[in-house]
C-alpha positions in Angstrom: 63.8 16.9 26.3 66.8 16.4 28.1 70.7 16.8 25.5 70.9 13.5 25.9 68.1 12.4 24.4 68.2 15.1 21.6 72.0 14.1 20.6 71.0 10.3 20.6 67.8 11.2 18.2 69.8 13.2 16.1 72.7 10.2 16.0 69.8 7.6 15.0 68.5 9.7 12.5 72.2 10.6 11.1 72.9 7.0 10.8 69.8 5.8 9.0 70.4 8.4 6.5 73.8 6.9 6.0 72.3 3.1 5.6 70.2 4.9 2.9 72.9 6.1 0.8 74.9 2.9 0.4 75.6 1.2 -3.1 77.0 -1.5 -4.1 78.8 -2.8 -7.2 78.3 -6.3 -8.3 78.8 -9.0 -11.0 76.1 -11.5 -11.7 75.1 -14.2 -14.4 72.0 -16.3 -15.7 72.8 -19.6 -17.8 71.6 -21.2 -20.9 72.8 -19.4 -22.5 75.4 -17.8 -20.3 75.0 -13.9 -19.9 77.4 -11.7 -17.3 76.6 -8.6 -16.2 78.0 -5.8 -14.1 75.6 -3.7 -12.0 75.1 -1.3 -9.1 72.3 -1.3 -6.5 71.0 0.9 -3.6 71.6 -1.3 -0.7 69.3 -0.4 2.4 70.8 -2.4 5.6 74.5 -2.0 6.9 77.0 -1.0 4.2 79.3 -4.0 3.9 79.6 -6.7 1.4 78.2 -9.3 3.7 74.8 -7.2 3.9 75.1 -6.2 0.6 75.5 -9.8 -0.5 72.5 -11.2 1.9 70.5 -8.4 0.6 71.2 -8.4 -3.0 71.1 -12.1 -4.2 67.4 -12.3 -3.7 66.7 -9.5 -5.7 68.6 -10.7 -8.3 67.3 -14.5 -8.0 63.9 -13.2 -8.4 65.0 -11.9 -11.8 66.6 -15.1 -12.6 70.3 -14.0 -12.3 72.8 -15.7 -9.8 74.8 -12.8 -7.9 78.5 -14.0 -8.3 80.3 -11.2 -6.5 79.8 -7.8 -4.6 82.8 -6.3 -5.5 82.5 -3.4 -3.7 80.2 -1.1 -1.3 80.4 2.8 -1.5 78.5 6.2 -0.8 77.0 8.4 -3.2 80.4 10.0 -4.2 80.9 6.8 -6.3 78.0 6.5 -8.2 78.9 8.9 -11.2 82.2 7.4 -12.2 80.1 3.5 -12.5 77.1 4.6 -14.1 78.4 4.2 -17.7 80.4 0.6 -16.9 76.8 -0.4 -15.1 74.9 0.8 -18.3 71.3 -0.6 -18.3 71.8 -2.5 -14.7 72.6 1.1 -13.1 70.4 1.2 -10.0 67.9 -1.8 -11.9 68.0 -4.1 -9.1 
């Protein structure tokens, strides 16, 4: 295997690992009666708010929730500081 091919394989493997470690903090609601929640979810696609919105909205909808907003995306270093705030919605969806 050439050095170039080996470098390419390593770069692709690292890119896949980075994507697997993306998380989004979001707000969602349910109507009748109105219920709101703040949550943290792992995102498998690109680590940006647009991709997180497209990925998370159907997950929430399937459980009767409506995504209001993806507030931010972050890596594993931001998980601990958000765990208490997300409560039961920490990595639930």
